[in-house]
C-alpha positions as CSV (number, residue, x, y, z in Angstrom):
1,E,26.0,36.6,49.3
2,G,23.6,33.9,50.5
3,Q,20.8,35.2,48.7
4,R,18.7,32.5,46.6
5,V,18.1,33.9,43.0
6,S,16.7,32.2,39.7
7,I,18.9,31.5,36.7
8,A,17.2,34.3,34.8
9,E,17.7,36.7,37.8
10,Y,21.3,35.9,38.0
11,F,22.1,36.4,34.3
12,Q,19.9,39.7,34.3
13,Q,21.9,41.3,37.3
14,A,25.4,39.8,36.4
15,Y,25.4,40.1,32.6
16,N,22.4,42.3,31.7
17,L,21.1,39.3,29.9
18,C,17.4,38.9,29.5
19,L,16.1,35.2,29.1
20,R,12.8,35.5,27.6
21,Y,12.2,31.6,27.3
22,H,12.6,30.4,30.9
23,T,11.4,27.0,29.9
24,L,14.1,26.1,27.4
25,P,16.7,23.6,28.7
26,C,20.4,24.6,29.5
27,L,23.4,23.6,27.8
28,H,25.9,21.3,29.4
29,V,29.5,22.5,28.8
30,G,32.9,21.7,29.9
31,A,33.8,18.3,31.2
32,P,31.1,15.7,31.1
33,Q,31.7,14.7,34.6
34,K,31.2,18.1,36.0
35,K,27.7,19.8,36.2
36,N,28.3,23.1,34.3
37,Y,25.0,24.5,32.8
38,L,24.5,27.7,30.8
39,P,21.4,29.2,29.1
40,L,21.2,28.7,25.5
41,K,21.0,32.5,24.8
42,A,24.4,33.0,26.8
43,C,26.1,30.5,24.2
44,D,27.3,30.8,20.7
45,I,28.7,27.9,18.9
46,I,31.8,28.7,17.0
47,A,32.1,27.1,13.5
48,G,34.7,24.6,12.8
49,Q,34.9,22.9,16.2
50,K,35.4,19.2,16.3
51,C,32.5,17.1,17.7
52,P,33.9,15.0,20.3
53,R,31.0,12.4,20.5
54,Q,29.4,10.3,17.6
55,V,27.3,12.2,15.3
56,T,23.5,11.5,14.6
57,D,22.4,9.4,11.6
58,K,20.9,12.6,10.1
59,Q,24.2,14.6,10.3
60,V,25.9,11.2,8.8
61,T,23.5,11.4,5.9
62,N,24.0,15.1,5.3
63,M,27.8,14.7,5.5
64,T,27.6,11.9,3.0
65,G,25.6,14.0,0.6
66,F,27.9,16.8,0.7
67,T,31.2,14.8,0.3
68,C,29.8,12.4,-2.1
69,K,30.8,13.5,-5.7
70,R,30.9,11.8,-9.1
71,P,34.4,10.9,-10.2
72,D,34.3,13.4,-13.1
73,Q,33.5,16.2,-10.8
74,R,36.1,15.2,-8.3
75,K,38.7,15.0,-11.2
76,R,37.8,18.5,-12.5
77,S,38.1,19.8,-8.8
78,I,41.7,18.1,-8.4
79,D,43.0,19.5,-11.9
80,Q,41.6,23.0,-10.9
81,K,43.4,23.0,-7.4
82,F,46.4,21.5,-9.1
83,G,46.4,24.5,-11.5
84,E,45.9,27.0,-8.8
85,G,48.4,25.7,-6.2
86,G,51.5,27.1,-8.2
87,F,53.1,23.6,-8.5
88,K,54.3,24.3,-11.9
89,S,56.5,27.5,-10.7
90,D,58.1,25.9,-7.7
91,P,61.8,25.5,-8.2
92,G,63.2,22.0,-8.0
93,L,59.8,20.5,-8.1
94,N,58.3,18.6,-10.8
95,V,54.8,17.4,-10.5
96,E,53.0,15.1,-13.1
97,P,50.0,17.1,-14.3
98,S,48.1,14.0,-15.2
99,M,46.7,11.3,-13.0
100,V,48.6,7.8,-12.7
101,K,47.2,5.2,-14.8
102,T,47.5,1.6,-13.9
103,A,47.2,-1.6,-15.7
104,G,44.4,-4.0,-15.2
105,R,42.2,-6.5,-16.9
106,Q,38.3,-7.2,-16.8
107,L,37.0,-10.5,-15.6
108,P,33.9,-11.9,-17.2
109,P,31.0,-11.9,-14.6
110,P,29.5,-15.2,-13.4
111,K,25.9,-16.1,-14.4
112,I,23.4,-16.3,-11.6
113,E,20.9,-19.2,-11.4
114,Y,17.5,-18.9,-9.9
115,S,14.6,-21.3,-9.5
116,G,13.4,-23.3,-12.5
117,G,16.9,-23.1,-14.2
118,I,16.5,-19.2,-15.1
119,I,20.0,-17.7,-15.6
120,E,20.7,-14.1,-15.2
121,K,23.8,-12.5,-16.4
122,P,24.8,-9.4,-14.7
123,C,25.6,-6.3,-16.5
124,D,28.0,-3.7,-14.9
125,G,28.0,-5.7,-11.7
126,S,24.1,-5.6,-11.2
127,W,21.0,-7.4,-12.2
128,N,17.3,-7.4,-11.6
129,M,15.2,-10.0,-9.9
130,R,11.9,-9.3,-11.7
131,D,10.0,-12.3,-12.7
132,K,12.4,-14.7,-10.8
133,K,12.0,-16.8,-7.9
134,F,14.7,-17.6,-5.2
135,N,16.9,-20.7,-5.9
136,T,15.7,-22.3,-2.7
137,S,12.9,-20.8,-0.9
138,A,12.5,-20.9,2.8
139,Q,9.3,-22.4,4.2
140,P,8.3,-20.6,7.2
141,T,5.3,-22.4,9.1
142,S,4.6,-19.6,11.6
143,W,5.5,-16.0,12.0
144,T,4.4,-12.9,13.8
145,I,4.0,-9.2,13.4
146,F,5.0,-6.7,16.2
147,S,4.3,-3.0,15.4
148,T,5.1,0.1,17.5
149,C,3.3,2.6,15.1
150,D,0.5,4.7,16.0
151,S,-2.7,4.7,14.1
152,S,-3.3,8.3,14.3
153,P,-0.4,10.4,12.8
154,P,1.3,12.7,13.1
155,I,3.0,11.7,16.2
156,L,4.2,14.7,18.2
157,L,5.7,12.9,21.2
158,N,6.3,9.2,21.8
159,Q,6.8,8.1,25.5
160,R,8.2,4.9,26.3
161,Q,6.0,2.4,27.9
162,D,6.2,1.2,31.5
163,R,7.5,-2.2,30.3
164,S,10.8,-2.4,28.2
165,V,10.8,-3.2,24.7
166,Q,12.4,-6.8,25.5
167,E,9.3,-7.5,28.0
168,M,6.8,-6.5,25.1
169,F,8.4,-8.5,22.8
170,Q,8.6,-11.6,24.8
171,A,4.9,-11.2,25.8
172,A,3.9,-11.1,22.3
173,V,6.1,-14.1,21.3
174,H,4.7,-16.1,24.4
175,A,1.1,-15.1,23.5
176,A,1.6,-16.4,20.0
177,N,3.0,-19.7,21.5
178,Q,0.3,-20.1,23.8
179,T,-2.3,-19.5,21.1
180,F,-1.1,-21.3,18.2
181,K,0.9,-24.2,20.1
182,T,4.0,-23.4,18.2
183,P,6.7,-20.7,18.4
184,P,7.1,-18.3,15.4
185,Q,10.1,-18.7,13.3
186,L,10.2,-15.1,12.1
187,V,9.1,-12.0,13.7
188,W,8.4,-8.8,11.3
189,I,9.0,-5.6,13.5
190,I,7.7,-2.2,12.1
191,N,8.9,1.1,13.8
192,P,7.7,4.6,13.1
193,V,11.3,6.0,13.4
194,F,14.8,4.6,14.0
195,D,15.5,4.0,17.6
196,A,19.1,3.0,18.4
197,H,18.3,2.1,22.1
198,A,15.4,-0.1,21.1
199,C,17.3,-1.7,18.3
200,S,20.3,-2.6,20.8
201,E,17.8,-4.1,23.1
202,L,16.1,-6.3,20.3
203,K,19.3,-7.2,18.5
204,M,20.8,-9.4,21.1
205,M,17.5,-11.1,22.0
206,P,17.2,-13.7,19.1
207,D,20.7,-14.8,18.8
208,T,21.9,-15.5,22.3
209,E,21.5,-18.7,24.4
210,A,19.2,-16.7,26.8
211,G,17.1,-15.2,24.0
212,V,14.3,-16.6,22.0
213,G,16.0,-18.0,18.9
214,I,13.8,-16.3,16.5
215,V,14.7,-14.5,13.1
216,L,14.0,-10.7,13.4
217,R,13.5,-8.3,10.6
218,C,13.1,-4.7,11.5
219,M,11.6,-2.1,8.9
220,L,10.5,1.5,9.1
221,S,6.9,2.5,8.5
222,K,7.7,5.2,5.9
223,H,9.5,2.5,3.6
224,I,6.4,0.2,3.9
225,R,4.1,3.1,2.9
226,K,6.0,3.6,-0.2
227,C,5.6,-0.2,-1.1
228,S,8.6,-0.1,-3.5
229,L,9.2,-3.4,-5.2
230,Q,12.9,-2.9,-4.9
231,Y,12.7,-2.5,-1.2
232,I,10.2,-5.6,-0.9
233,A,12.8,-7.7,-2.8
234,N,15.7,-6.5,-0.7
235,I,13.8,-7.4,2.4
236,L,12.7,-10.7,1.2
237,M,16.2,-11.6,0.1
238,K,17.5,-11.0,3.7
239,V,14.7,-12.9,5.2
240,N,15.0,-15.8,2.9
241,T,18.5,-16.5,3.7
242,K,17.9,-16.0,7.5
243,L,15.5,-18.8,7.4
244,G,18.0,-21.1,5.4
245,G,17.2,-20.5,1.9
246,R,19.4,-19.6,-1.0
247,N,18.6,-16.5,-3.2
248,G,20.8,-17.4,-6.1
249,V,23.8,-19.5,-7.1
250,I,26.7,-19.3,-9.4
251,S,25.7,-21.5,-12.3
252,D,29.2,-22.1,-13.8
253,P,31.7,-24.3,-11.8
254,L,34.1,-22.2,-9.3
255,P,37.8,-22.6,-10.1
256,C,39.3,-25.4,-8.1
257,V,36.6,-25.3,-5.4
258,S,33.3,-26.6,-6.9
259,A,33.4,-29.7,-4.9
260,R,33.7,-30.3,-1.3
261,T,35.1,-26.8,-0.5
262,N,34.6,-25.0,2.9
263,I,34.8,-21.1,2.3
264,F,34.6,-18.8,5.3
265,G,35.9,-15.3,6.4
266,A,36.9,-13.6,9.7
267,D,37.4,-10.1,11.1
268,V,37.4,-8.6,14.5
269,I,35.8,-5.9,16.2
270,R,38.7,-4.5,18.0
271,H,40.9,-2.2,16.2
272,R,44.1,-2.1,18.4
273,V,45.3,-5.7,17.9
274,E,43.8,-7.5,15.0
275,Q,44.2,-11.0,16.5
276,I,41.3,-13.3,16.8
277,V,41.2,-15.1,20.3
278,D,40.7,-18.8,20.3
279,M,40.9,-18.8,16.4
280,K,41.5,-22.7,16.5
281,D,38.3,-23.4,18.0
282,M,36.5,-20.9,15.8
283,A,38.0,-22.4,12.7
284,I,36.8,-25.8,13.8
285,E,33.1,-24.8,14.0
286,P,32.5,-24.0,10.3
287,T,34.2,-27.3,9.4
288,K,31.9,-29.3,11.6
289,Q,29.1,-27.5,10.3
290,F,30.3,-28.4,6.7
291,Y,30.6,-32.1,7.9
292,R,27.1,-32.1,9.3
293,Q,25.4,-30.5,6.2
294,T,27.2,-32.5,3.5
295,A,26.1,-36.1,4.6
296,R,29.2,-36.4,6.8
297,V,31.8,-35.4,4.2
298,K,34.9,-33.6,5.2
299,P,35.9,-30.7,3.0
300,D,38.8,-31.5,0.3
301,C,40.0,-27.9,0.8
302,I,39.4,-24.7,2.9
303,V,39.5,-21.2,1.6
304,F,40.0,-18.7,4.4
305,Y,39.6,-15.0,3.7
306,R,41.0,-12.8,6.6
307,D,40.5,-8.9,6.7
308,G,41.8,-6.0,8.6
309,V,45.6,-7.1,9.0
310,S,48.2,-4.8,8.0
311,E,51.4,-6.1,6.2
312,G,53.4,-5.9,9.4
313,Q,50.9,-8.3,11.1
314,F,51.0,-11.2,8.5
315,H,53.1,-13.4,10.7
316,M,50.4,-13.2,13.3
317,V,47.8,-14.6,10.8
318,V,50.0,-17.3,9.4
319,N,51.7,-18.3,12.6
320,Y,54.9,-19.2,11.1
321,D,57.7,-17.8,8.8
322,V,56.8,-16.4,5.4
323,T,59.2,-18.7,3.9
324,A,56.8,-21.6,4.9
325,V,54.4,-20.3,2.4
326,R,54.3,-22.3,-0.7
327,E,53.2,-19.5,-3.0
328,A,52.7,-15.9,-2.3
329,C,51.0,-13.2,-4.5
330,Q,48.9,-10.2,-4.0
331,F,46.0,-8.5,-6.1
332,Y,43.5,-5.7,-6.1
333,L,40.1,-6.6,-7.0
334,M,37.6,-4.3,-8.4
335,S,34.3,-6.5,-8.0
336,H,31.5,-4.0,-7.9
337,A,30.3,-1.0,-9.8
338,G,30.3,2.3,-7.9
339,L,26.9,3.8,-7.2
340,Q,28.2,7.3,-7.6
341,G,30.7,6.3,-10.1
342,T,33.4,5.6,-7.4
343,S,34.4,2.3,-6.7
344,R,36.5,0.6,-3.9
345,P,39.1,-1.8,-5.0
346,T,40.0,-4.5,-2.2
347,H,43.7,-5.6,-2.0
348,Y,43.9,-9.2,-1.5
349,H,47.2,-11.1,-0.2
350,L,47.6,-14.9,-0.7
351,L,49.5,-15.9,2.3
352,V,49.2,-19.7,2.2
353,N,48.5,-21.7,-0.9
354,E,48.1,-25.2,-0.1
355,V,45.4,-25.8,-2.4
356,G,47.4,-25.1,-5.6
357,F,45.5,-22.0,-6.8
358,T,47.0,-20.1,-9.8
359,G,46.6,-16.4,-9.9
360,D,43.8,-16.7,-12.4
361,D,41.8,-19.2,-10.4
362,L,42.0,-17.3,-7.2
363,Q,41.1,-13.9,-8.9
364,T,38.1,-15.6,-10.6
365,L,36.9,-17.5,-7.6
366,T,37.1,-14.3,-5.4
367,Y,35.5,-12.2,-8.2
368,N,32.6,-14.6,-8.8
369,L,32.1,-15.1,-4.9
370,C,31.4,-11.1,-5.0
371,Y,28.1,-11.9,-6.9
372,T,26.8,-14.1,-4.3
373,F,26.1,-11.6,-1.5
374,A,22.6,-12.4,-0.3
375,R,21.4,-8.7,0.6
376,C,21.4,-7.2,-2.8
377,T,21.5,-7.9,-6.6
378,W,24.8,-6.4,-7.4
379,S,28.4,-7.5,-6.9
380,V,30.0,-6.2,-3.5
381,W,33.3,-4.8,-2.8
382,M,34.7,-7.6,-0.8
383,V,34.3,-11.4,-0.8
384,P,30.9,-12.2,1.0
385,S,32.5,-14.5,3.5
386,V,34.5,-11.4,5.1
387,Y,31.6,-9.1,4.5
388,Y,29.3,-11.4,6.7
389,S,32.0,-11.6,9.4
390,H,32.0,-7.7,9.4
391,L,28.2,-7.9,10.2
392,V,28.6,-10.6,12.8
393,A,31.5,-8.6,14.3
394,F,29.4,-5.3,14.5
395,R,26.4,-7.3,15.8
396,A,28.5,-9.0,18.6
397,R,28.7,-5.8,20.4
398,F,25.1,-6.5,21.8
399,F,26.2,-9.9,23.1
400,Q,28.8,-8.5,25.6
401,T,28.0,-9.5,29.1
402,D,29.7,-6.4,30.7
403,G,30.4,-3.1,28.6
404,C,33.3,-0.7,28.7
405,D,33.8,2.8,27.8
406,T,36.4,2.5,25.1
407,I,35.5,3.0,21.5
408,S,36.6,1.2,18.5
409,T,35.7,0.4,14.8
410,V,35.1,-2.9,12.9
411,S,37.9,-3.1,10.3
412,G,36.8,-1.6,7.1
413,F,33.9,0.5,8.3
414,D,33.9,3.7,10.0
415,E,31.2,3.4,12.4
416,A,32.3,3.6,16.1
417,V,31.3,0.8,18.4
418,P,31.8,0.0,22.0
419,E,34.9,-2.2,22.4
420,T,33.8,-5.6,23.8
421,N,35.4,-7.8,26.4
422,T,35.8,-11.5,26.4
423,G,32.7,-12.2,28.4
424,M,30.2,-13.1,25.6
425,H,26.6,-14.7,25.7
426,D,26.3,-18.1,24.0
427,V,24.6,-18.2,20.8
428,H,21.1,-19.6,20.9
429,E,20.9,-23.1,19.3
430,N,18.3,-22.2,16.7
431,M,20.5,-19.4,15.4
432,K,23.9,-21.6,15.1
433,G,24.7,-21.8,11.4
434,A,21.7,-19.4,10.4
435,M,22.4,-16.4,8.4
436,T,21.2,-13.9,10.8
437,S,22.5,-10.2,11.1
438,C,19.4,-8.0,11.5
439,T,16.2,-7.4,13.4
440,V,12.5,-6.7,13.5
441,H,9.1,-7.1,15.2
442,V,5.2,-6.4,14.6
443,V,1.9,-6.6,16.1
444,V,-1.8,-6.2,15.0
445,T,-5.2,-5.3,16.5
446,D,-8.5,-6.8,16.5
447,C,-9.6,-4.3,13.9
448,F,-7.1,-5.8,11.5
449,R,-7.9,-9.3,12.4
450,Q,-11.5,-8.6,11.3
451,Q,-10.4,-7.2,8.2
452,A,-8.2,-10.3,7.4
453,Q,-10.9,-12.8,8.3
454,F,-13.7,-10.7,6.5
455,G,-16.4,-11.3,9.1
456,G,-15.0,-14.5,10.8
457,E,-14.1,-16.2,7.5
458,S,-10.3,-16.9,7.3
459,C,-8.6,-15.6,4.1
460,E,-5.7,-17.2,2.1
461,V,-2.6,-15.2,1.6
462,A,0.2,-16.4,-0.6
463,F,3.7,-15.6,0.7
464,D,4.7,-13.2,-2.0
465,Y,5.6,-9.5,-2.7
466,E,2.2,-7.9,-3.1
467,S,0.1,-9.8,-0.5
468,L,2.7,-9.8,2.2
469,F,3.4,-6.1,2.0
470,N,-0.3,-5.3,1.8
471,F,-0.7,-7.3,5.0
472,L,2.2,-5.5,6.5
473,L,1.1,-2.1,5.4
474,S,-2.4,-2.7,7.1
475,A,-0.7,-4.2,10.2
476,M,1.4,-0.9,10.5
477,L,-1.9,1.1,10.9
478,T,-2.6,-0.5,14.3
479,C,-1.8,0.9,17.9
480,H,-2.6,-2.1,20.4
481,W,-0.5,-4.9,21.6
482,Q,-1.9,-7.9,20.0
483,V,-0.6,-10.8,17.9
484,I,-1.5,-12.4,14.6
485,V,0.5,-15.5,13.6
486,C,0.3,-16.9,10.2
487,T,0.5,-20.6,10.2
488,E,0.9,-23.0,7.3
489,G,-2.1,-23.9,5.3
490,H,-1.4,-26.0,2.1
491,A,0.9,-25.8,-0.9
492,S,0.0,-24.5,-4.1
493,N,0.4,-26.3,-7.5
494,G,3.4,-23.9,-8.1
495,G,5.1,-25.4,-5.1
496,S,5.2,-22.1,-3.0
497,S,3.7,-22.4,0.4
498,N,0.4,-20.4,1.3
499,Y,-0.4,-19.3,4.8
500,M,-3.5,-18.9,6.7
501,L,-4.3,-15.7,8.6
502,S,-5.4,-17.2,12.2
């Protein structure tokens, strides 16, 4: 009627609804493009509604914990529901009361070789790195710590700085480069909480041609406070491979491929059409890398693992008629031990066999490769070359030049990601051929610098588990934006590099 009333007054007059907390936000209802807002007190959420958007990480964790059951519990539940379903009394319907059994065989696990000729034999698909050194350790000569943690917890509210995360990160790297006359090879990033927006900003910075070309490793402060040796080992396994090292190698020769063999995998981020654009050019690049890294020797054979293709799309992958395939076979490979008792078999199809694999050769090769995944000390559910392609495809969403609103998933994974277009940033020269697929950053204050120098005297810190994470734990308790870079000092008698805190 032309009168101006507040929201509280309107709901009091129209619905006799008293809004006690006037400062609470309203709920956006209806179509996203329309501005329909209702007070929280006026709304009821009906149970069982479908969530039309991606759920939070905490909700995913709660859902996983609710649905994850041990196989014996799930079997009992199935047997119970089968008995309650009344299938036995249905006329004309005969249901087998026991589960289907299938034949299989157990492949012997490969032996993992570490530095000094130490051999580790996995048991039930896993092993321990205690008292072992990487087969080939990376030798970083300069690294930086970038921390966003506050020195006075608890943190009730975190407000974003005037500068973006990218600007602060680039300023820290520039300061380190100006001070020590060498760019850092590795940046440790410590965050108090997981911030998806900040991570998306950071993850595209090190790899693209327009970026800084530096390896990043992101961590949460709560994990560093625990200082678990298992967590430390997992972090260093990732960092070592990113810097060009090798964690462990298969000690026994692999069938048919132990000499001059190039193994690579591929996957796509789009789920509608599992076709790789410019596959010819992409296949040439790993062959060139093999040629450069093996004293200019061409591979005798190439093993190509492809994921995410249905049986109806095999012709698209092989690009010619199935009759041209010299030998075709398929097998399920159970290459890992289930963490909760449930395991995920992977179905492999051999489409083209120009190398001359037998069934035993290919199964043993694929199974042994599943023990070489650099991020953990247990066998994984799919061959690592394809697993890495999953990680690269998922990370590639940060490299798009122009985004779009459609949603898709990386094959084999359930996490929704934005569908990318063909416009992509070029990969930074320093990142080509590197095992990069994660992120991090860190910063320390004058307070920690004095602690590290002990009154002006530089202290020597070995690049090992305990000293590194004591250093990171101390750095985490800072709140100003400054940089400490560790530059190479001298090598110890044991052959591992030591680093000077500058």
